[in-house]
C-alpha positions as a Markdown table, in Angstrom:
| # | Residue | x | y | z |
|---|---|---|---|---|
| 1 | Met | -10.2 | -16.2 | -48.6 |
| 2 | Arg | -10.4 | -13.0 | -46.4 |
| 3 | Lys | -13.9 | -14.0 | -45.3 |
| 4 | Asp | -12.7 | -17.5 | -44.4 |
| 5 | His | -9.7 | -16.1 | -42.5 |
| 6 | Lys | -12.0 | -13.8 | -40.5 |
| 7 | Ala | -14.4 | -16.6 | -39.7 |
| 8 | Lys | -11.6 | -18.8 | -38.5 |
| 9 | Cys | -10.1 | -16.0 | -36.4 |
| 10 | Ala | -13.6 | -15.3 | -34.9 |
| 11 | Ala | -14.0 | -18.9 | -34.0 |
| 12 | Leu | -10.6 | -19.0 | -32.4 |
| 13 | Leu | -11.3 | -15.9 | -30.4 |
| 14 | Ala | -14.6 | -17.2 | -29.2 |
| 15 | Asp | -13.0 | -20.4 | -28.1 |
| 16 | Tyr | -10.3 | -18.4 | -26.3 |
| 17 | Glu | -12.9 | -16.2 | -24.6 |
| 18 | Ala | -14.9 | -19.2 | -23.5 |
| 19 | Lys | -11.9 | -20.8 | -21.9 |
| 20 | Arg | -10.6 | -17.5 | -20.4 |
| 21 | Lys | -13.7 | -16.5 | -18.6 |
| 22 | Pro | -13.7 | -19.4 | -16.1 |
| 23 | Leu | -10.0 | -19.0 | -15.5 |
| 24 | Leu | -10.6 | -15.3 | -14.7 |
| 25 | Ala | -13.5 | -16.2 | -12.4 |
| 26 | Asp | -11.3 | -18.8 | -10.6 |
| 27 | Tyr | -8.5 | -16.3 | -10.2 |
| 28 | Glu | -10.9 | -13.6 | -8.8 |
| 29 | Ala | -12.5 | -16.1 | -6.4 |
| 30 | Lys | -9.1 | -17.0 | -5.0 |
| 31 | Arg | -7.8 | -13.4 | -5.0 |
| 32 | Lys | -10.6 | -11.9 | -3.0 |
| 33 | Pro | -9.9 | -13.7 | 0.3 |
| 34 | Leu | -6.2 | -13.0 | -0.1 |
| 35 | Leu | -6.9 | -9.4 | -0.5 |
| 36 | Ala | -9.2 | -9.3 | 2.4 |
| 37 | Asp | -6.6 | -11.0 | 4.6 |
| 38 | Tyr | -4.0 | -8.5 | 3.4 |
| 39 | Glu | -6.3 | -5.6 | 4.2 |
| 40 | Ala | -7.1 | -6.9 | 7.6 |
| 41 | Lys | -3.5 | -7.4 | 8.5 |
| 42 | Gly | -2.4 | -4.2 | 6.8 |
| 43 | Ala | -4.9 | -2.1 | 9.0 |
| 44 | Ala | -3.6 | -3.7 | 12.2 |
| 45 | Leu | 0.1 | -3.2 | 11.1 |
| 46 | Trp | -0.6 | 0.4 | 10.2 |
| 47 | Ala | -2.2 | 1.0 | 13.6 |
| 48 | Asp | 0.8 | -0.5 | 15.4 |
| 49 | Tyr | 3.1 | 1.6 | 13.3 |
| 50 | Glu | 1.2 | 4.8 | 14.0 |
| 51 | Ala | 1.2 | 4.1 | 17.8 |
| 52 | Lys | 4.9 | 3.4 | 17.8 |
| 53 | Arg | 5.7 | 6.4 | 15.6 |
| 54 | Thr | 3.6 | 8.7 | 17.8 |
| 55 | Ala | 5.6 | 7.6 | 20.9 |
| 56 | Leu | 8.9 | 8.1 | 19.0 |
| 57 | Leu | 7.9 | 11.5 | 17.8 |
| 58 | Ala | 6.8 | 12.6 | 21.3 |
| 59 | Asp | 10.2 | 11.5 | 22.7 |
| 60 | Tyr | 12.0 | 13.4 | 19.9 |
| 61 | Val | 10.0 | 16.5 | 20.5 |
| 62 | Ala | 10.7 | 16.4 | 24.3 |
| 63 | Lys | 14.4 | 15.9 | 23.8 |
| 64 | Arg | 14.6 | 18.6 | 21.1 |
| 65 | Ala | 12.9 | 21.0 | 23.4 |
| 66 | Ala | 15.5 | 20.3 | 26.1 |
| 67 | Leu | 18.3 | 20.8 | 23.6 |
| 68 | Trp | 16.7 | 24.1 | 22.4 |
| 69 | Ala | 16.3 | 25.3 | 26.0 |
| 70 | Asp | 20.0 | 24.5 | 26.6 |
| 71 | Tyr | 21.0 | 26.4 | 23.4 |
| 72 | Glu | 18.9 | 29.4 | 24.4 |
| 73 | Ala | 20.3 | 29.5 | 27.9 |
| 74 | Lys | 23.9 | 29.4 | 26.5 |
| 75 | Arg | 23.1 | 31.9 | 23.7 |
| 76 | Lys | 21.3 | 34.5 | 25.9 |
| 77 | Pro | 24.5 | 35.8 | 27.6 |
| 78 | Leu | 26.0 | 36.4 | 24.2 |
| 79 | Asp | 23.2 | 38.8 | 23.2 |
| 80 | Ile | 24.2 | 42.4 | 23.2 |
């Protein structure tokens, strides 16, 4: 009985694997171009983000420097 059960389970698993492999291959074949498209667009989007972020940061640093200079000019007379 146990041997019969094992044999039936082995046959079922073999059938499952035989049907699963082409499904996985089909999935992988369809996924690869999607991933390539995502990676191509992602790289361009990241470059655009970095360019915009760099400009924003430069603007912030310049404005912060002006604020600090104003603070320092107003604080200096308060020094003893």
